[in-house]
N, C-alpha and C positions, 0 to 999 in steps of 0.2 A: 511629610505629611508630601500630597500630590500640591504643586505650586499654584494650579490652577482649579483643582477644585476643593483641596484641603482635605481632601480622603486621606489615608493613611495609603503608604506606599512602600513596596521592598526597594525603590531605590535607595534610599542612603546605605543599605546594607550591602548591594551590589555595589557601591562604589566601595564601601570599606572592604569588602571581599575581594573588588579589586588592588585596590592598595596593598592589600597580602601578599595578593600573586603576581603584583608586578615583580618580584625576583626572578620570575623564569623566564623576565623580557618578552621580545614582540614573538605571539605565538606563531607557530609556522603552521601550516597546511598539516602536514602530518599528522599534528595532536588534532587539529579541527577533526581528521577525516575518523580518527579511532573514535570520538563522541560520537559522530555521527554514525558510523557502523553501530555501536552498541546501542544508540537512542533506533534505530530502525530495526537493526533485531530485533528488540522488545517489542514493537510494534508490529512486525511481522510474523511473529511469534502468538500474539494475540491472534491476530486475524488468524493465523491457519489451524488453531486450536480452535477457534469456533466453526471454521468451515469443514475439519474433517469432522467435529462433531454432529455437523449438520446432516452429514451424511449416514453417519454410525451410530449415535444416537438419538437427536429429536425426535427424527418421524417413529420411533418404538414410542419413545419416554413421554415424551409431546403431544403428538399428533396420532395414536396406535388406529384412532378410529377413520382415520383417510384411508387406508394401507399402503403400501411399502412405496409406491410412485406418487400416490397423492400425498402422503406426507412426507417425502423428499421435497416434491415440490414445493406445499405450505413451510416446511424449511427455510428453503431458498429463498423465498418472498421476506421473511424475516430477516433473512441473511441481509438482504437488500436494502432493509430500511436503517441501518448503520449509516450506508451513502447517503441516504438522503437526508440526514440528519449533521451530517459532518459538515456543509458547507455554514449550515446555523450557528454549530458551534464554533468555526474558523470566525462569523463577524461576533458572538458572543465573547469570544475568549481575544479578538484584536481585541475589543473595547476595555475588558480587564487587563491587556499590556498595556494600555493606551493612559490607564487612570492610575493602574497600583504595580506596575513593572512586571519586567519580563520573569523575573523569579517567582513572583505570587501567580503570574498565569500560571505555569509551567507547572509549579507544585500542584497547582490547583486540578490541573489536566491531567496529569499523571497518574493523582491519587482517584481521582473519577475513573480513570480507566483500570486503573487495578481495582479498586473497590467493585466496579460491572463485572471486572469479569472474575475475581471472585466470589462474587455473589452468584455467579450463573455455574459454580462448582457444587453448592449446595440447593441448586432449581428443586423442586418437588415434582414428582412425575402428574400424569394425567389420573392415574387412578388413585393418585389423595388428593386432589384438588379439582379435578374435574379443568374446565376451560380457563380456570387460573394461571394455571401451568402455562399457557400460552399469553396470556396478556405479563406475566412477569416475565416471558422470554423476551416479546417484545419489548418494554420498560429499558429491560438492562442493556438491550442491543442497540437503543436510543441511544443510552449513558454510552457505549461505547462508540459510535459514531461521534456523541458531540464532542467527547473525551478528544476523539484523535484527530478532530479538526482544532483543538485548542492546541495539541501538542504538537503543532510547527511551531520550530523556536529558530529558525532564520539561518541554521547553518550549514542548508548544505548552500544557501545563499551565500553567505561568507566564503564556504569554500571554494564557491566558482570567483570571488571578488580576489582570495589570497594566492588561488594558485597560477603560476607562472602562464603567461601567456601561449606557450607554445604547449602545455600539457590541462589545457581547459576540458578536452572529454576525457582525460584519464580521470581526473576528479571530479568530472559531473557524474563519474558511474560508480564513485565509492557509495554513495548513500544506497544506492540500488542491491548492494553485497549483501544488507539486512535481507532482502528478500529468501535468496537460497539458506542462507546460515538459520533463517527464523521456519524455514519448511523441513529443513535435515532434523531440528531439534523437535518440532510437534510432531513428524510422521514417527519419530523412531519410537518418542513415547508412548503414542498411541499402539504403535507397532509391538513394544512390549508389552502392555499390557491386554491387548486382545490373543496376544499368545499366549501369556501366559496364566489368562484368568478362565474361568468358563463364561459361556453365554451370559448366562443369568446375575454372577459376582460381579462381569463387566458393568450392565446396564443398574447395577444398582448402586456401587461404588467405586470403577476401577477406572471410568472416565472421569470422573471429578479431578482427578490428582492433577492432570497438564494445567486446568485452569490456575490451580494453586501456586504451580510451578510459574504460572504465567505473573503472578502477584509479586512474587519475588523476585523474577527477572525487572519487572517495571522499577521494583524499590531501586535495585542496582543501575537502571535506566538513567532512575530520575537525579541520584546524585552523580552520575558522569557527565551530563548535560549542565548540572548546575554549575558542573568546576568549568567548564567551558567558558556558559554564558556571563561569569561576573569576571573575566580575564580584560586586561588592560585595552586588546589587540578588538574583542567583541566590543568592550565598550565604545571604544572609539568609532567601529564603522555605527553603530547606532548614531552616534551625537552627529556623525557627519552627514546623516539619513541616508547613507546608501544602504542599510535594514533596518530603518524605523517605519515603525507600524502605522501607515497612513489609512484616514477611517476607511470603512467597506464601497461607500457610498463615491469618494472621490475617485479611488483604484478602477473603479467601475467603470466612471464617466472620462477618464483622461486614457483608460488600457481596454475598454470593451473590447475593440476587435482582435487584441491579442490575445485577452482571455480565453475570447470562442475559438481561435482558431488553435489556442495551445491545449485547450482541454479534450479539441478532437484528432491533434495533431498523433499524439501515441495510441489511436483506440484501437489499431491494429496488434500493438503489443500488452493493452491492457485484453483485451478479448485472448490474446493468445495466453495471456497470465490461468484463466480461469478454463481456458481448454485443455492444459497440461497439468493443471492441481485438481481444482474441484470435481468439474464434471466428466472426468475420466473416472474418478473414483467413485460417485455417483452411478455409472453404466456399468461400472463393473459390479459392482455390491449389488446393482438389481437386477442384472441381468445375463450376469453369468454364475458359474457355481466357483469361482475364484474368491479365496479368501481374502479379506481386506487389509490383514495384516502384510501378506504377500506384496498384495501393489501398494501397501506403503512404502516397503521397501524398498520398491523399483523406483517410485517417486525422489526417494532420497537417493538413490543414486543419478537419475535424470538431473535432481537438484545439484549434484556435482557436478555435472557437463554444464548444467547453467551458469554455476558460478566460474566455471572455464572461461564462459564465452560472456559473460557478462564484463570480466578482464580485459579477453581479446578487446571487448567493443572501446574500451579506452584507447587503446592503441591506434586501431583504426580510424576512431574521427579524429583524433590530432592527425592523424596522415591524410584523409580522405574528405573531411568533413562532417559535424554530425549531420546535419540535413540527407547529405548526399547518404549517409548509411542507414538512416531512417525510413528513405525510400526504398534504397535496396531490399532491405528487410523486409519492407512493407508488400514489396514484391515476390520476395520469396515465402512469406507465409499466406499469399495469394495462390500459389503454386501449391504450398503446404495443402490447404485445407480442399482440391482436388481430390489428394490419394489418403488424407489422413483418415476418414470414415474405413478405409478398408485395411488399415494398418492396425485401427485399435479390436477391429472386430477378427483381427486375425489369429488369435491365440494369444499363448506367451511371449512368442517369438515378436511377433506384430505388436502387441502391449507395448516390450520393450524398446522397439524401433523407434515407434510412435514417440515414446518418450523422451528417449534419450533427445530425435530429431528435433522434435517440439520444442527442448529444454534449452537445445544451441538456437535456435532463432529468437526463441525469447529471449537467450540470454545479451544476444547481438543488437534485438530490437530495445529491451526492457533499460537493456545499461545506458542509454544516450536519451530515454523517454522525459526525461525531467529536465533535460538542460537546451533542449534545440530551439523552443518558440522565446524560453523566458529570459534567456540572454539579449532579446529585444526589449522587455520593459525598461522604463527609465528608471534611474538609480533610487532616485524618491519612492516610486510605486512597487518596487522590485518584490519587497518582502509580501505585502498584501495580495499584489497582482498573482504570484506564484503558489501564494498559499491559496487561491482561490481557482488557481488554473488547474493544480494537482485536487483540487475536492472534486470540482466538475470533471476532469478527466475518468477519474475515479469511477464517479456517479455515472456518467454516460459510457464508460470502457467497459468497466467490472461490475459494477452493483449489479445486474439483473442479467449478466452471462449466466451464470450454472443455471439460471430459473430459465431464460427464453433457448438455451441449448440443449436442457433435458427436455423441456415442453416438447420444443419441436422434433427432437429424434425421436421420443418416446410416441410420438403421433406419427412421425413421414421417415424414419431410420434416422441412422445416423450421420447421411447424406445432407439432409436437413444442418445438422450443427456445422458440416463443415460449410455450409451456404453462410451462416453466420460468421462465422470466421472469416470469410473472403468480404462480406459486407463490413466488417472493421479495417481490413485492408484496403478498400477504397477510400474508404473517409480516411484514412490516414494520406492517401497520396495526394488526395482532394485539398486536405488542409495542408498539407506543404505547399502545395503548388500556389494556392491564394496567400500565404505567408511570403513567399517570393516574388508574387505580384505585387502585394501588399511594399512590402519592402523595394521594390524599384519604382514604386510612384514616391514613397516618400524620398527615395535618393534624387528622382527626378527635381521632386519639389524644392529641396534645399538646393540644388542648382540652379 
């Protein structure tokens, strides 16, 4: 029972599991890193399965009356709904965490994520149920968003606390490795079904299998993450308030400025995230004769380069500093936005160059996107403030990126998509400058 409310809690079970795991001794950063990678890969796989279906499935299945471009824009609008729901999920599940324990919170969140995802695999078409198909899609997308807000487990923060002082940049990039791994698996699955099945069979049942696979991966990720959160080191971190879930209102009052700046600092990275994953797939699918299966394989190749760049970002951040790396990559993304439209419109060779160069820039920036500002939060508020910062960064930087980029490019040409990317880079540079000035102000006040 919860000591303050009398409500049933998972904390006694967590303490028992902690004693069982005590024989492993102090958990090291490497073990935490494995749990973090498994958890993030699961989340990003869910993310990319839905994102790819937003281009090659839902416009025809749910929005056939709107035409190819209109259907894709409507599909991207529903795509953004999860990012709006995500901060609400964070607030809800932080209260569940405080009242009933981390194990209860994480179990409910991941089962909600898995349930919403697997139900998408049973989604009926517009031809079967009319506009109710869109209503079901929106409801399930909200479920995914709320669950993703609750899936924040604090392991990335624990990893940062546990990492050696001279390896903070290296360990900050570890959670980001889930993105390329998730994209590789999702792209390969969809490319396989698109290649092996007829168009009619794919739209009838083939597209549903990746959603069922996502549910299975979520179950594996749940047990991998639960194993970490009941370890003595993780328990001790919470007991010393380094990772304690403080109320959302308290975190906003005390860390509000840092949360806002933290949400905008990785904007270039998150805008770039969709400009090399979801948006180019939609552009190629709508405006070229190229097979989506072939382009998905190009994305898979790009993800390999992105994986290498994320690893390199850890070394570079430890050598030159995370904020410096974010600033340099934001400038690089700004430069990339100037000639990216010509590359994407340059046929197969141009598309490959666009994807490889884009993924390299993305990897270098995204690898440190979660660590530059979060380290400035007080230890008491770091868990909640980091969760809110992540939610808002995804909302402002990524949630509407595919919709805005495709709408602008469809009306004004690909150069407008480059302008959207440039705006994200400018926001990142401004946020980093503001964070530096605020840091100087705090240092001066202490002096």
